[in-house]
Structure formats: structure tokens, C-alpha cells
MDAnalysis code that builds the backbone (N, CA, C; Angstrom):
import MDAnalysis as mda
import numpy as np

u = mda.Universe.empty(333, n_residues=111, atom_resindex=np.repeat(np.arange(111), 3), trajectory=True)
u.add_TopologyAttr("name", ["N", "CA", "C"] * 111)
u.add_TopologyAttr("resid", np.arange(1, 112))
u.add_TopologyAttr("resname", ["UNK", "UNK", "UNK", "UNK", "UNK", "UNK", "UNK", "UNK", "UNK", "UNK", "UNK", "UNK", "UNK", "UNK", "UNK", "UNK", "UNK", "UNK", "UNK", "UNK", "UNK", "UNK", "UNK", "UNK", "UNK", "UNK", "UNK", "UNK", "UNK", "UNK", "UNK", "UNK", "UNK", "UNK", "UNK", "UNK", "UNK", "UNK", "UNK", "UNK", "UNK", "UNK", "UNK", "UNK", "UNK", "UNK", "UNK", "UNK", "UNK", "UNK", "UNK", "UNK", "UNK", "UNK", "UNK", "UNK", "UNK", "UNK", "UNK", "UNK", "UNK", "UNK", "UNK", "UNK", "UNK", "UNK", "UNK", "UNK", "UNK", "UNK", "UNK", "UNK", "UNK", "UNK", "UNK", "UNK", "UNK", "UNK", "UNK", "UNK", "UNK", "UNK", "UNK", "UNK", "UNK", "UNK", "UNK", "UNK", "UNK", "UNK", "UNK", "UNK", "UNK", "UNK", "UNK", "UNK", "UNK", "UNK", "UNK", "UNK", "UNK", "UNK", "UNK", "UNK", "UNK", "UNK", "UNK", "UNK", "UNK", "UNK", "UNK"])
u.atoms.positions = np.array([
    [4.573, 24.065, -1.689],
    [3.465, 23.254, -1.387],
    [3.777, 22.539, -0.046],
    [2.743, 22.573, 0.861],
    [2.943, 21.881, 2.108],
    [2.585, 20.461, 2.125],
    [3.420, 19.537, 2.569],
    [3.137, 18.159, 2.543],
    [2.390, 17.801, 3.897],
    [1.184, 17.248, 3.776],
    [0.342, 16.946, 4.999],
    [0.767, 15.554, 5.502],
    [1.609, 14.866, 4.933],
    [2.033, 13.485, 5.455],
    [2.826, 13.694, 6.693],
    [2.670, 12.828, 7.710],
    [3.533, 12.842, 8.880],
    [4.610, 11.872, 8.734],
    [4.441, 10.898, 7.919],
    [5.668, 9.943, 7.764],
    [6.226, 10.007, 6.374],
    [7.513, 9.558, 6.329],
    [8.200, 9.572, 5.037],
    [7.877, 8.512, 4.174],
    [7.618, 8.724, 3.002],
    [7.207, 7.587, 2.076],
    [8.475, 6.959, 1.512],
    [8.395, 5.808, 1.336],
    [9.491, 5.053, 0.715],
    [9.049, 4.139, -0.464],
    [9.924, 4.097, -1.498],
    [9.661, 3.170, -2.610],
    [10.096, 1.868, -2.302],
    [9.339, 0.788, -2.720],
    [9.772, -0.622, -2.408],
    [11.062, -0.902, -3.237],
    [11.836, -1.917, -2.665],
    [13.022, -2.343, -3.238],
    [12.718, -3.424, -4.306],
    [11.495, -3.879, -4.419],
    [11.071, -4.796, -5.416],
    [9.640, -4.573, -5.837],
    [9.128, -5.317, -6.873],
    [7.776, -5.112, -7.254],
    [6.837, -5.964, -6.353],
    [5.886, -5.282, -5.733],
    [5.052, -5.954, -4.745],
    [3.627, -5.731, -5.133],
    [2.893, -6.889, -5.503],
    [1.494, -6.773, -5.784],
    [0.802, -6.702, -4.518],
    [-0.288, -5.820, -4.503],
    [-1.264, -5.602, -3.311],
    [-2.507, -6.148, -3.727],
    [-3.104, -7.047, -2.806],
    [-4.300, -7.796, -3.061],
    [-5.369, -7.439, -2.076],
    [-6.624, -7.469, -2.641],
    [-7.855, -7.433, -1.626],
    [-7.776, -8.730, -0.967],
    [-7.800, -8.614, 0.461],
    [-7.738, -9.825, 1.289],
    [-9.139, -10.628, 1.097],
    [-10.132, -9.922, 0.818],
    [-11.488, -10.602, 0.870],
    [-11.776, -11.314, -0.615],
    [-11.200, -10.783, -1.689],
    [-11.384, -11.449, -2.942],
    [-10.283, -11.954, -3.615],
    [-8.978, -11.623, -3.127],
    [-7.869, -12.150, -3.757],
    [-7.387, -11.407, -5.101],
    [-8.301, -10.465, -5.312],
    [-7.985, -9.594, -6.626],
    [-6.729, -8.762, -6.415],
    [-5.891, -8.737, -7.378],
    [-4.782, -7.712, -7.273],
    [-5.239, -6.180, -7.565],
    [-5.103, -5.364, -6.618],
    [-5.440, -4.011, -6.799],
    [-4.536, -3.129, -7.587],
    [-3.186, -3.522, -7.355],
    [-2.229, -2.809, -8.069],
    [-0.794, -3.219, -7.582],
    [0.134, -2.301, -7.862],
    [1.534, -2.609, -7.365],
    [1.989, -1.487, -6.448],
    [2.637, -1.651, -5.453],
    [3.042, -0.678, -4.494],
    [3.944, 0.305, -5.155],
    [3.622, 1.607, -5.247],
    [4.500, 2.602, -5.522],
    [5.301, 3.300, -4.549],
    [4.642, 3.391, -3.352],
    [5.373, 3.886, -2.116],
    [4.492, 3.528, -0.988],
    [5.134, 3.641, 0.324],
    [4.521, 3.319, 1.545],
    [5.089, 4.146, 2.610],
    [4.272, 4.418, 3.556],
    [4.795, 5.034, 4.852],
    [4.054, 4.326, 6.017],
    [4.321, 4.652, 7.208],
    [3.453, 4.122, 8.358],
    [2.112, 4.451, 8.326],
    [1.773, 5.494, 7.582],
    [0.306, 6.118, 7.634],
    [-0.467, 5.708, 6.317],
    [0.325, 5.377, 5.270],
    [-0.556, 5.132, 4.170],
    [0.363, 4.629, 2.914],
    [-0.267, 4.347, 1.757],
    [0.474, 3.889, 0.606],
    [-0.195, 4.398, -0.629],
    [0.653, 4.265, -1.697],
    [0.045, 4.635, -2.991],
    [0.403, 3.394, -4.006],
    [-0.656, 3.084, -4.644],
    [-0.563, 1.876, -5.648],
    [-0.703, 2.396, -7.102],
    [-0.120, 1.728, -7.988],
    [-0.446, 1.996, -9.407],
    [-1.077, 0.615, -9.989],
    [-2.208, 0.808, -10.593],
    [-2.886, -0.380, -11.196],
    [-3.911, -0.052, -12.204],
    [-4.714, -1.006, -12.570],
    [-5.747, -0.795, -13.604],
    [-7.164, -0.674, -13.064],
    [-7.298, -0.542, -11.738],
    [-8.582, -0.382, -11.225],
    [-8.759, 0.976, -10.623],
    [-9.908, 1.657, -11.007],
    [-10.291, 2.905, -10.398],
    [-11.112, 2.645, -9.167],
    [-10.590, 3.369, -8.184],
    [-11.318, 3.181, -6.820],
    [-11.770, 4.540, -6.397],
    [-13.038, 4.562, -5.952],
    [-13.768, 5.856, -5.471],
    [-13.201, 6.150, -4.045],
    [-12.908, 7.405, -3.874],
    [-12.525, 7.863, -2.502],
    [-13.599, 7.398, -1.531],
    [-13.059, 6.983, -0.334],
    [-13.860, 6.469, 0.754],
    [-14.055, 5.054, 0.816],
    [-13.752, 4.478, -0.258],
    [-13.742, 2.902, -0.299],
    [-12.881, 2.219, 0.674],
    [-13.333, 1.203, 1.344],
    [-12.543, 0.530, 2.301],
    [-12.168, -0.764, 1.796],
    [-10.954, -1.163, 2.173],
    [-10.352, -2.564, 1.798],
    [-9.635, -3.043, 2.960],
    [-9.534, -4.419, 3.001],
    [-8.596, -5.108, 3.792],
    [-7.648, -5.694, 2.754],
    [-6.332, -5.200, 2.934],
    [-5.310, -5.487, 1.998],
    [-4.338, -6.569, 2.339],
    [-3.716, -7.247, 1.497],
    [-2.615, -8.184, 1.844],
    [-1.451, -7.859, 0.960],
    [-0.326, -7.746, 1.650],
    [0.895, -7.451, 0.926],
    [1.879, -8.751, 1.108],
    [1.854, -9.574, 0.137],
    [2.846, -10.658, 0.169],
    [4.289, -10.302, 0.041],
    [5.136, -10.856, 0.876],
    [6.579, -10.583, 0.718],
    [7.349, -11.716, 0.110],
    [8.172, -11.492, -0.760],
    [9.117, -12.494, -1.363],
    [10.119, -13.096, -0.349],
    [10.471, -12.249, 0.516],
    [11.569, -12.595, 1.617],
    [10.883, -12.274, 2.906],
    [10.818, -13.243, 3.837],
    [10.193, -12.941, 5.105],
    [10.864, -11.823, 5.856],
    [9.909, -11.003, 6.599],
    [10.394, -9.829, 7.425],
    [9.682, -10.140, 8.811],
    [10.496, -10.104, 9.852],
    [9.949, -10.278, 11.187],
    [9.251, -11.582, 11.211],
    [9.681, -12.601, 10.459],
    [9.169, -13.968, 10.467],
    [7.849, -14.177, 9.782],
    [7.465, -13.133, 8.897],
    [6.237, -13.371, 8.152],
    [6.536, -13.119, 6.674],
    [5.630, -13.769, 5.837],
    [5.645, -13.592, 4.416],
    [4.467, -12.828, 3.870],
    [3.693, -12.312, 4.777],
    [2.437, -11.537, 4.335],
    [2.119, -10.578, 5.381],
    [1.651, -9.341, 5.075],
    [1.198, -8.214, 5.829],
    [-0.196, -7.958, 5.427],
    [-1.079, -7.824, 6.524],
    [-2.420, -7.535, 6.199],
    [-2.947, -6.295, 7.031],
    [-3.697, -5.410, 6.375],
    [-4.041, -4.193, 7.078],
    [-5.366, -3.585, 6.368],
    [-5.997, -2.762, 7.136],
    [-7.223, -2.126, 6.535],
    [-6.863, -0.691, 6.037],
    [-7.447, -0.239, 4.915],
    [-7.189, 1.064, 4.387],
    [-8.467, 1.664, 3.832],
    [-8.447, 2.975, 3.674],
    [-9.487, 3.725, 3.066],
    [-8.894, 4.564, 1.869],
    [-9.524, 4.462, 0.624],
    [-9.131, 5.190, -0.505],
    [-9.334, 6.700, -0.247],
    [-8.241, 7.371, -0.487],
    [-8.367, 8.995, -0.388],
    [-8.626, 9.716, -1.721],
    [-7.924, 9.012, -2.746],
    [-7.949, 9.668, -4.060],
    [-7.561, 8.703, -5.085],
    [-7.974, 8.942, -6.254],
    [-7.533, 8.076, -7.356],
    [-7.415, 9.005, -8.632],
    [-6.402, 8.835, -9.321],
    [-6.140, 9.673, -10.554],
    [-5.603, 8.841, -11.746],
    [-6.313, 8.997, -12.867],
    [-5.938, 8.135, -14.120],
    [-4.585, 8.758, -14.557],
    [-3.627, 7.892, -14.983],
    [-2.439, 8.174, -15.536],
    [-2.787, 8.504, -17.035],
    [-2.300, 9.674, -17.411],
    [-2.658, 10.257, -18.822],
    [-2.228, 9.151, -19.839],
    [-3.044, 9.068, -20.806],
    [-2.875, 8.206, -21.964],
    [-2.641, 6.701, -21.754],
    [-3.003, 6.268, -20.657],
    [-2.851, 4.814, -20.257],
    [-4.237, 4.397, -19.597],
    [-4.309, 3.179, -19.273],
    [-5.443, 2.520, -18.598],
    [-5.032, 2.324, -17.099],
    [-4.009, 2.977, -16.657],
    [-3.541, 2.851, -15.249],
    [-3.989, 3.983, -14.245],
    [-4.135, 3.670, -13.117],
    [-4.443, 4.731, -12.128],
    [-3.581, 4.766, -10.856],
    [-3.397, 5.885, -10.386],
    [-2.617, 6.074, -9.112],
    [-3.685, 6.183, -8.050],
    [-3.473, 5.498, -6.939],
    [-4.489, 5.617, -5.878],
    [-3.904, 5.612, -4.506],
    [-4.244, 6.677, -3.808],
    [-3.699, 6.837, -2.425],
    [-4.749, 6.316, -1.347],
    [-3.944, 5.642, -0.393],
    [-4.849, 5.031, 0.642],
    [-4.199, 5.383, 1.949],
    [-5.072, 5.635, 3.023],
    [-4.727, 5.822, 4.399],
    [-4.870, 4.398, 5.100],
    [-3.867, 4.058, 5.774],
    [-3.985, 2.847, 6.692],
    [-4.813, 3.196, 7.840],
    [-5.953, 2.534, 8.159],
    [-6.750, 2.775, 9.157],
    [-6.938, 1.683, 10.163],
    [-6.421, 0.500, 9.952],
    [-6.559, -0.592, 10.784],
    [-5.407, -1.591, 10.668],
    [-4.471, -1.649, 11.709],
    [-3.304, -2.432, 11.438],
    [-2.918, -3.068, 12.771],
    [-2.452, -4.284, 12.790],
    [-1.993, -4.905, 14.216],
    [-0.638, -4.307, 14.464],
    [-0.247, -4.422, 15.652],
    [1.065, -3.997, 16.112],
    [2.183, -4.822, 15.371],
    [1.967, -6.069, 15.179],
    [2.893, -6.833, 14.567],
    [3.138, -6.481, 13.071],
    [1.963, -6.185, 12.383],
    [1.964, -5.770, 10.977],
    [2.720, -4.390, 10.878],
    [2.379, -3.523, 11.808],
    [2.992, -2.204, 11.902],
    [4.514, -2.298, 11.908],
    [4.914, -3.114, 12.823],
    [6.406, -3.372, 13.047],
    [7.002, -3.941, 11.810],
    [6.281, -4.862, 11.046],
    [6.787, -5.454, 9.993],
    [6.960, -4.474, 8.785],
    [5.984, -3.521, 8.650],
    [6.033, -2.512, 7.624],
    [7.186, -1.497, 7.994],
    [7.335, -1.162, 9.351],
    [8.478, -0.324, 9.694],
    [9.891, -0.999, 9.391],
    [9.958, -2.296, 9.665],
    [11.184, -3.080, 9.274],
    [11.423, -2.988, 7.806],
    [10.466, -3.230, 6.986],
    [10.511, -3.337, 5.512],
    [10.906, -1.962, 5.004],
    [10.361, -0.923, 5.506],
    [10.711, 0.395, 5.026],
    [12.151, 0.726, 5.363],
    [12.578, 0.398, 6.551],
    [14.013, 0.646, 6.918],
    [14.986, -0.126, 6.036],
    [14.538, -1.256, 5.487],
    [15.498, -2.003, 4.707],
    [15.576, -1.387, 3.322],
    [14.791, -0.584, 2.865],
    [14.720, 0.005, 1.503],
    [15.666, 1.201, 1.570],
    [16.472, 1.429, 0.536],
    [17.280, 2.614, 0.501],
    [16.656, 3.724, -0.144],
])
């Protein structure tokens, strides 16, 4: 199977809740992230094509910040069998240079 991703995905070194920046609602927890996108696991089903402005709060500052904000588009959503959870894949579509550098530094710090 060919992997269409350009960037390597990394699992977080800690549990990170991802929130909708506009509502404050937790959409799920970070399962993995790359410079191009991320996957969440959570209790919310999201239709493909849905746009969000997300916030990723950090427990330890990275590049002098405790929070990363970026825009995403939902690409797919799949229910986890026999649970009320969903895996959702997002493409990062809008991100500042500083937020991008912070994600890069965060990914590099995870083993």
C-alpha cells in the first residue's frame, strides 16, 4: 500500500487534548501529527470537508509558547468498532510560520 503522506507522523509523548478555537469544545486527543496533518481520537463524528480552527495546548512551553493554533480540514472519519469513539484525519490548511516551527520542534522532541 502506497502512503500518500509527504511527512512522517509522530505520536505525542503525552496526552494532548485538541480544542475547537471558536467554541472551546474538545474535539479529541492527538493520536499522531506531521507537518501536514494530524489524527485525533474522540467522541465526535466529523464530516469530511469540515473546517476548524484548532488549538493545541502544551503542558511544557515549546519555542516560548504554551498553545499552538492552526486551521484544518477534516479528510475522513471512522468509528472505532464497538465503541463510541472516532478516528478523524485532518489536513493542516492554515498555519503561521511560528506555529509551524513550534510543531516541528515538538515533533523532533518525541521519540
